[in-house]
Structure formats: structure tokens, C-alpha cells
C-alpha positions as CSV (number, residue, x, y, z in Angstrom):
1,M,0.0,-0.1,0.1
2,L,1.4,3.5,-1.0
3,D,2.0,5.8,1.6
4,Y,1.0,9.1,0.1
5,S,2.2,10.9,3.1
6,V,5.6,10.2,2.0
7,L,4.9,11.9,-1.4
8,F,3.6,15.2,0.6
9,Y,6.9,16.4,1.9
10,P,9.1,16.2,-1.3
11,A,6.2,18.1,-3.1
12,I,5.5,21.0,-0.6
13,T,9.2,21.5,-0.2
14,A,9.6,21.9,-4.1
15,F,6.6,24.3,-3.9
16,L,8.1,26.5,-1.1
17,F,11.6,26.3,-2.5
18,A,10.2,27.6,-5.9
19,F,8.3,30.4,-4.5
20,V,11.0,31.6,-2.2
21,S,13.4,31.4,-5.2
22,I,11.4,33.5,-7.3
23,K,11.2,36.3,-4.7
24,L,15.0,36.2,-4.2
25,I,16.0,35.9,-7.7
26,K,14.0,38.4,-9.3
27,P,15.6,41.6,-8.1
28,V,19.1,40.1,-9.2
29,A,17.7,39.2,-12.7
30,I,16.5,42.8,-13.2
31,E,20.0,44.1,-12.2
32,Y,21.9,42.2,-14.8
33,G,19.5,42.2,-17.3
34,L,18.2,38.6,-17.3
35,V,14.8,40.0,-18.8
36,D,12.8,39.7,-22.0
37,S,12.0,42.9,-23.6
38,P,9.1,44.0,-25.8
39,S,9.9,43.4,-29.8
40,A,8.2,42.8,-33.2
41,R,7.2,39.4,-32.0
42,K,7.0,40.0,-28.3
43,K,3.9,42.1,-27.3
44,H,3.9,42.0,-23.6
45,S,4.6,45.3,-21.6
46,G,7.8,46.2,-19.9
47,E,10.9,44.1,-19.2
48,I,9.9,40.6,-17.6
49,P,12.3,38.6,-15.6
50,L,13.4,35.3,-17.1
51,I,13.7,33.4,-13.7
52,G,10.7,30.8,-14.0
53,G,13.1,28.0,-15.3
54,I,15.8,28.7,-12.7
55,S,13.3,28.8,-9.9
56,I,12.1,25.6,-10.8
57,F,15.6,23.8,-11.1
58,L,16.6,25.1,-7.7
59,A,13.3,23.8,-6.2
60,V,13.8,20.5,-7.6
61,L,17.7,20.4,-6.5
62,A,16.6,21.3,-3.1
63,A,13.5,18.7,-2.7
64,T,15.6,15.9,-4.3
65,S,18.6,16.7,-2.2
66,I,16.6,16.7,0.8
67,W,14.2,13.9,0.4
68,M,15.7,11.4,-2.2
69,P,18.1,8.9,-2.2
70,N,21.6,10.0,-3.2
71,T,22.0,7.8,-6.1
72,Q,24.6,8.3,-9.1
73,E,21.5,8.5,-11.5
74,L,19.8,11.3,-9.5
75,R,23.3,13.2,-9.4
76,L,24.1,12.8,-12.9
77,Y,20.5,13.8,-13.6
78,L,20.9,17.1,-11.6
79,I,24.4,17.9,-13.2
80,A,22.6,17.3,-16.6
81,S,19.7,19.8,-15.7
82,A,22.2,22.3,-14.2
83,M,24.0,22.4,-17.5
84,M,20.7,22.5,-19.6
85,V,19.6,25.6,-17.3
86,F,23.0,27.4,-17.8
87,I,23.0,26.9,-21.6
88,G,19.2,28.3,-21.4
89,A,20.1,31.2,-19.2
90,V,22.8,32.2,-21.3
91,D,20.6,32.1,-24.5
92,D,17.9,34.0,-22.5
93,K,20.8,36.9,-22.0
94,Y,22.8,36.7,-25.2
95,D,20.5,35.0,-27.5
96,I,23.1,32.4,-28.8
97,S,22.7,30.7,-32.1
98,V,20.9,27.6,-32.9
99,G,23.8,25.8,-33.7
100,V,25.6,26.5,-30.2
101,R,22.4,25.7,-28.6
102,L,22.0,22.4,-30.2
103,V,25.7,21.4,-29.1
104,G,25.1,22.2,-26.0
105,Q,21.8,20.1,-25.9
106,L,23.9,17.4,-27.7
107,I,26.4,17.3,-24.7
108,V,23.8,17.2,-22.2
109,A,22.1,14.4,-23.7
110,S,25.6,12.4,-24.0
111,L,25.9,12.7,-20.1
112,M,22.4,11.5,-19.7
113,I,22.7,8.6,-22.0
114,Y,26.2,7.6,-21.1
115,G,26.5,8.8,-17.3
116,V,23.0,7.3,-16.5
117,G,23.3,4.3,-18.9
118,A,19.8,4.6,-19.6
119,Y,18.5,5.1,-23.4
120,I,15.5,4.2,-25.3
121,H,15.5,1.0,-27.0
122,D,12.4,-0.9,-26.3
123,L,9.3,0.4,-28.3
124,G,7.2,-2.3,-27.4
125,H,4.6,-3.9,-29.9
126,I,3.9,-0.7,-31.9
127,F,3.7,-2.3,-35.4
128,A,1.8,-5.6,-34.1
129,L,4.9,-7.7,-35.4
130,G,6.5,-8.5,-32.2
131,N,8.7,-6.3,-29.7
132,V,10.7,-3.7,-31.6
133,D,14.0,-3.6,-29.7
134,L,16.1,-1.0,-31.4
135,G,19.7,-2.2,-30.0
136,W,22.7,-0.1,-30.5
137,F,20.4,2.2,-32.7
138,G,18.5,2.9,-29.4
139,I,21.3,5.6,-28.7
140,P,21.1,7.8,-31.7
141,F,17.3,7.4,-31.2
142,T,17.7,8.7,-27.7
143,Y,19.6,11.7,-28.8
144,F,16.8,12.3,-31.2
145,A,14.1,12.0,-28.6
146,I,15.9,14.4,-26.1
147,I,16.3,17.2,-28.7
148,V,12.9,16.8,-29.8
149,A,11.6,17.0,-26.3
150,I,13.6,19.7,-25.3
151,N,12.6,21.7,-28.3
152,A,9.0,20.8,-28.5
153,F,8.3,22.4,-25.0
154,N,10.8,25.5,-25.7
155,M,8.7,26.2,-29.0
156,V,5.1,25.8,-27.3
157,D,6.1,28.6,-24.9
158,G,4.5,31.3,-26.6
159,I,1.5,32.5,-24.2
160,D,1.2,33.2,-20.4
161,G,1.0,29.7,-18.6
162,L,1.0,27.5,-21.6
163,V,4.2,25.6,-21.1
164,G,3.8,25.5,-17.3
165,S,0.3,24.0,-17.8
166,L,1.4,21.5,-20.6
167,S,4.5,20.6,-18.5
168,I,2.2,19.9,-15.3
169,N,0.1,17.7,-17.3
170,T,2.6,15.6,-18.6
171,F,4.5,15.3,-15.1
172,A,0.9,14.6,-13.5
173,G,0.0,11.9,-16.2
174,I,3.6,10.2,-15.1
175,S,2.8,10.3,-11.8
176,I,-0.8,8.6,-12.4
177,L,1.1,5.9,-14.0
178,F,3.7,5.2,-11.5
179,I,1.2,5.2,-9.1
180,Y,-1.0,2.8,-10.8
181,Q,2.1,0.2,-11.3
182,G,2.8,0.9,-7.6
183,H,6.5,2.0,-8.5
184,E,7.0,4.3,-5.5
185,G,10.7,5.1,-6.4
186,Y,9.8,7.7,-9.3
187,I,6.3,9.0,-8.3
188,S,8.2,11.5,-6.1
189,Y,10.4,12.9,-8.9
190,A,7.4,13.5,-11.1
191,L,5.5,15.2,-8.4
192,I,8.5,17.2,-7.2
193,L,8.7,18.5,-10.7
194,A,5.0,19.1,-11.1
195,T,4.6,21.2,-7.8
196,A,8.0,23.1,-8.5
197,I,6.1,24.6,-11.6
198,F,3.1,25.7,-9.9
199,P,4.7,28.9,-8.2
200,Y,6.0,30.1,-11.8
201,L,2.7,29.3,-13.0
202,L,1.0,31.6,-10.4
203,F,3.2,34.5,-11.0
204,N,3.3,34.1,-14.9
205,L,-0.4,34.3,-14.9
206,G,-0.6,37.2,-12.2
207,L,-2.8,34.9,-9.8
208,P,-4.1,35.7,-7.5
209,E,-5.4,38.7,-9.9
210,G,-3.1,41.8,-9.4
211,K,-1.2,40.0,-6.6
212,T,1.8,38.9,-8.3
213,K,4.2,40.5,-10.8
214,K,4.9,38.6,-14.1
215,I,8.0,36.3,-14.8
216,F,8.7,34.5,-18.0
217,M,10.0,30.7,-18.1
218,G,12.9,31.5,-20.5
219,D,14.9,28.9,-22.4
220,A,16.4,27.8,-19.3
221,G,13.0,26.7,-17.8
222,S,11.6,25.1,-21.2
223,M,14.6,23.3,-21.9
224,F,15.2,22.0,-18.5
225,I,11.5,20.7,-18.7
226,G,11.9,18.9,-21.8
227,L,15.1,17.3,-20.5
228,S,13.2,16.3,-17.3
229,V,10.3,14.8,-19.2
230,V,12.4,12.6,-21.5
231,W,14.4,11.2,-18.5
232,L,10.9,10.2,-16.5
233,L,9.4,8.8,-19.7
234,S,12.7,6.7,-20.5
235,E,12.9,5.4,-16.8
236,G,9.1,4.8,-17.0
237,S,8.9,2.9,-20.2
238,Q,12.1,1.1,-20.4
239,G,14.0,-1.8,-18.4
240,E,12.9,-3.5,-15.2
241,L,10.9,-0.5,-14.1
242,R,8.6,-0.4,-17.2
243,S,5.4,1.4,-15.6
244,F,4.1,2.2,-19.1
245,N,4.4,1.3,-22.7
246,A,6.4,3.5,-24.9
247,V,4.0,4.6,-27.2
248,T,2.1,6.3,-24.0
249,A,4.9,8.6,-24.0
250,L,3.4,10.2,-27.0
251,W,0.1,10.7,-25.5
252,L,1.5,12.3,-22.7
253,T,3.4,15.2,-24.4
254,A,0.9,15.2,-27.5
255,I,0.3,18.9,-27.9
256,P,4.0,20.2,-27.6
257,L,5.2,17.3,-29.7
258,M,2.4,17.4,-32.4
259,D,2.6,21.2,-32.7
260,M,6.6,21.3,-33.1
261,L,6.4,18.4,-35.7
262,A,3.7,20.0,-37.7
263,I,5.2,23.3,-37.8
264,V,8.8,21.9,-38.7
265,I,6.7,20.1,-41.5
266,R,5.5,23.6,-42.6
267,R,8.5,25.3,-42.4
268,V,10.5,22.9,-44.3
269,K,7.7,22.8,-47.1
270,R,8.2,26.7,-47.4
271,G,11.9,26.1,-47.8
272,N,12.4,27.6,-44.4
273,S,14.8,26.5,-41.5
274,P,13.1,24.3,-39.0
275,F,14.2,26.7,-36.3
276,K,13.1,29.9,-38.0
277,P,10.8,31.6,-35.5
278,D,7.1,32.5,-37.0
279,R,3.6,32.9,-35.6
280,D,2.0,29.7,-37.0
281,H,1.8,27.8,-33.7
282,I,-1.3,26.4,-32.6
283,H,-1.6,28.9,-30.0
284,H,-1.1,31.8,-32.7
285,I,-3.5,30.4,-34.6
286,L,-6.3,30.3,-31.9
287,L,-5.5,33.8,-31.1
288,R,-5.9,35.0,-34.7
289,L,-9.1,33.2,-34.7
290,G,-10.4,35.5,-31.8
291,Y,-9.7,33.7,-28.7
292,N,-8.0,35.7,-26.1
293,Q,-5.0,34.3,-24.4
294,R,-6.8,32.8,-21.2
295,Q,-9.1,31.0,-23.7
296,T,-6.4,29.6,-25.7
297,L,-4.8,28.6,-22.3
298,I,-7.9,26.8,-21.1
299,I,-8.4,25.0,-24.8
300,L,-4.9,23.7,-25.4
301,T,-4.7,22.6,-21.4
302,C,-8.0,20.8,-21.9
303,C,-6.8,19.0,-25.1
304,A,-3.7,18.2,-23.4
305,A,-5.4,16.5,-20.6
306,L,-7.6,14.7,-22.8
307,M,-4.6,13.0,-24.8
308,S,-3.1,12.1,-21.5
309,A,-6.2,10.4,-20.4
310,I,-6.5,8.5,-23.5
311,G,-2.8,7.4,-22.9
312,I,-3.5,6.4,-19.2
313,A,-6.8,4.7,-20.7
314,G,-4.7,2.6,-23.0
315,E,-2.6,1.3,-20.2
316,I,-5.2,0.7,-17.7
317,Y,-7.5,-1.4,-20.2
318,E,-4.6,-2.9,-21.8
319,V,-5.1,-1.7,-25.3
320,P,-2.8,-3.0,-27.9
321,E,0.3,-0.8,-28.3
322,S,0.0,-0.9,-31.9
323,I,-3.7,0.4,-31.9
324,M,-2.4,3.2,-29.5
325,F,0.3,4.1,-32.0
326,A,-2.2,4.0,-35.0
327,L,-4.7,6.2,-33.1
328,F,-1.9,8.6,-32.3
329,L,-0.8,8.9,-36.1
330,V,-4.4,9.6,-37.1
331,V,-4.9,12.3,-34.6
332,F,-1.6,13.8,-35.8
333,V,-2.3,13.5,-39.5
334,I,-5.7,15.3,-38.6
335,Y,-3.8,17.9,-36.5
336,N,-1.7,18.7,-39.2
337,K,-4.0,19.0,-42.1
338,V,-6.5,21.1,-40.2
339,L,-3.7,23.5,-39.0
340,R,-2.4,23.9,-42.4
341,S,-5.4,25.7,-43.3
342,E,-6.1,28.6,-41.2
343,S,-9.0,29.6,-43.2
344,A,-10.6,26.3,-42.7
345,L,-10.4,27.0,-39.0
346,N,-12.0,30.4,-39.5
347,T,-14.9,28.5,-41.5
348,F,-15.4,26.2,-38.6
349,K,-15.6,28.8,-35.9
350,K,-18.1,30.9,-38.2
351,K,-20.1,27.9,-38.8
352,S,-20.3,27.1,-34.9
């Protein structure tokens, strides 16, 4: 029987450390220019401190150091995370090139893969042709998965509260699956990450109304979250622990993953760089359709929760992995085709 009180202390520690970190770091960030200034692409008012990710990492560092076993895996995860936060903070401050950012991400990925010794190799029965084990190819595949996850959460960070809400959804879904399988070892990690994000979300959304001053996640935060997501998903879907199937990871990260893949496809078809910024993400499209930021946030958060619920239901009811994979591909194809035509969305809205 799971002792839920054991989960409470690490979670509340993460929340409190994140909240205090924001209060302490904010004046320092303003003094040293770690802020986001308005531009042609950024419509906010004034200079906003880019400290959300740093506060989340510090909270995770504190909570895991106090409450979790001091294992080599945890130490390497925290080192890799610190490196990722540093790279992101430098990018936030100096806007480094895509190439330099990718090299940094690959170095961090190498630490995770070769240091921890864990990588994605078992894809399960996704093709209904027997178990798919990637063998040695699992290493380059894991590099690819880490880069995709990091940049998926980074790219979706476009409106207030979105990356925080989507990441909490993902970590909550992972927690539910760990709890369902009774794997206590990793439940606290997912809950620590989820609760460490809540204070950022409160400040980012200005909640309670008018009582907090806005902060942004920054690349430091979105990339740290992406790295943490891949770490927990790989730990949960591989090896002896195996709390869920690999295909379920797609459903738990569906919105940021599908948005990134769809927009990369559109950019490449136009002859643009996959990393060239534009305003064609799903949240931009919903805003152009007339929804305000808060409505867009609610719509996308609900969609993400629905996708996670489908993935979790597939695990609980033991739906064949090949069916779950095929269903995800169908959803992505529909998602991509609908978003390719903004006029189609406008027509749908007018009819409804």
C-alpha cells in the first residue's frame, strides 16, 4: 500500500523553494538584465524577468537533495539539468545561435545517455509484428528524442501559462502511471517537478489577480522541462521498471510534440529553416481566430489533459500498443491537415 504522506513532504518542499526562489532571484535578474524586452514578435509590456526555469530547477535541486536517495543516477540528472539551465540562461541573456544551442543540448544528452546508462531501445509492440528492440540504434534514437522533447517544450512557450500547464499535465500523467503500477521510487520525482512549476505558473498568470508580478519561463526553464520529461519517460517505459508502454509517452506529450512536428513540416515545405521563428504555432492560430490568451490556454490545456487521459486509459485497459500508436498517428495527421489551413479553422468557427 502506497504511503501518500511520503509524497507530500518532497512536493511541498519543491513548492516552497520555488516560491521563495522567485522572490529572491527576481531583483537579481532585473539588475543583471536577465529580462525579456518587448519586440516585433513579443507583445508584452515592460521588461519581464526570465527566472521561472531557474526557480524550478533550484526547487527540484533542493527537494531531491533533501528527500530522495543520493544515487548516481540522481546526481547525473541534476548535473545534466544544471548544464541545461545554464545553456538556457545564456541563451536568454545573449540569444545564442541555434547551432551553439544544439551542441549544448547534445552534450547534455550524452551525459544522460552514457552517464546514467539509460536509453530508449524498447518500443514495444507498436507495429503488431512483435516487440521492437532498437539495440545499438537506441542510442542515436535517444539523442533524437531528447532534442525533440527539449525543443518541443521550448517552441510551445508562446503565451502566458502554456508551457507550465502542459508540463504539469505531463508530469501529473507520469505520476498517475507510476502510482497505478506501484512504483514508488519515481513517483516523487514527477510530483516534485509538477509542484515546482506551480509557483511559476501563479506569477506568470498574475494569480491571485493583481497580487503577483509577471515572470517568464525562459529557455532555461523550457529546455530543463523537456530534458526532465524525457528522463522520466525513458525511465518509466524501459527496462525492469517499465511502468508504461513507450507509445504512451507520445500521448503524455501530445500537444507540444504534435505542434512542433507540424510546424517543422510546414517550415520545411516553405523552404525555411525548421528553427526559424514564426507565428504559426497552434496558440498563435487560436489567437488569430479571436480567442483571448486565457481562452487559448484553457483550450490547449484541456486538449492536453484529454490526450493524456487517452494514453492512461490505454494502459489501464491494456489496449494493444499498435492500436494506440495508429490512433496517435491518425490524430496527428488530422491535427496537421486542419492547422495547415487557417481559413478552414475560420470557416469552422463562423459555422459554430
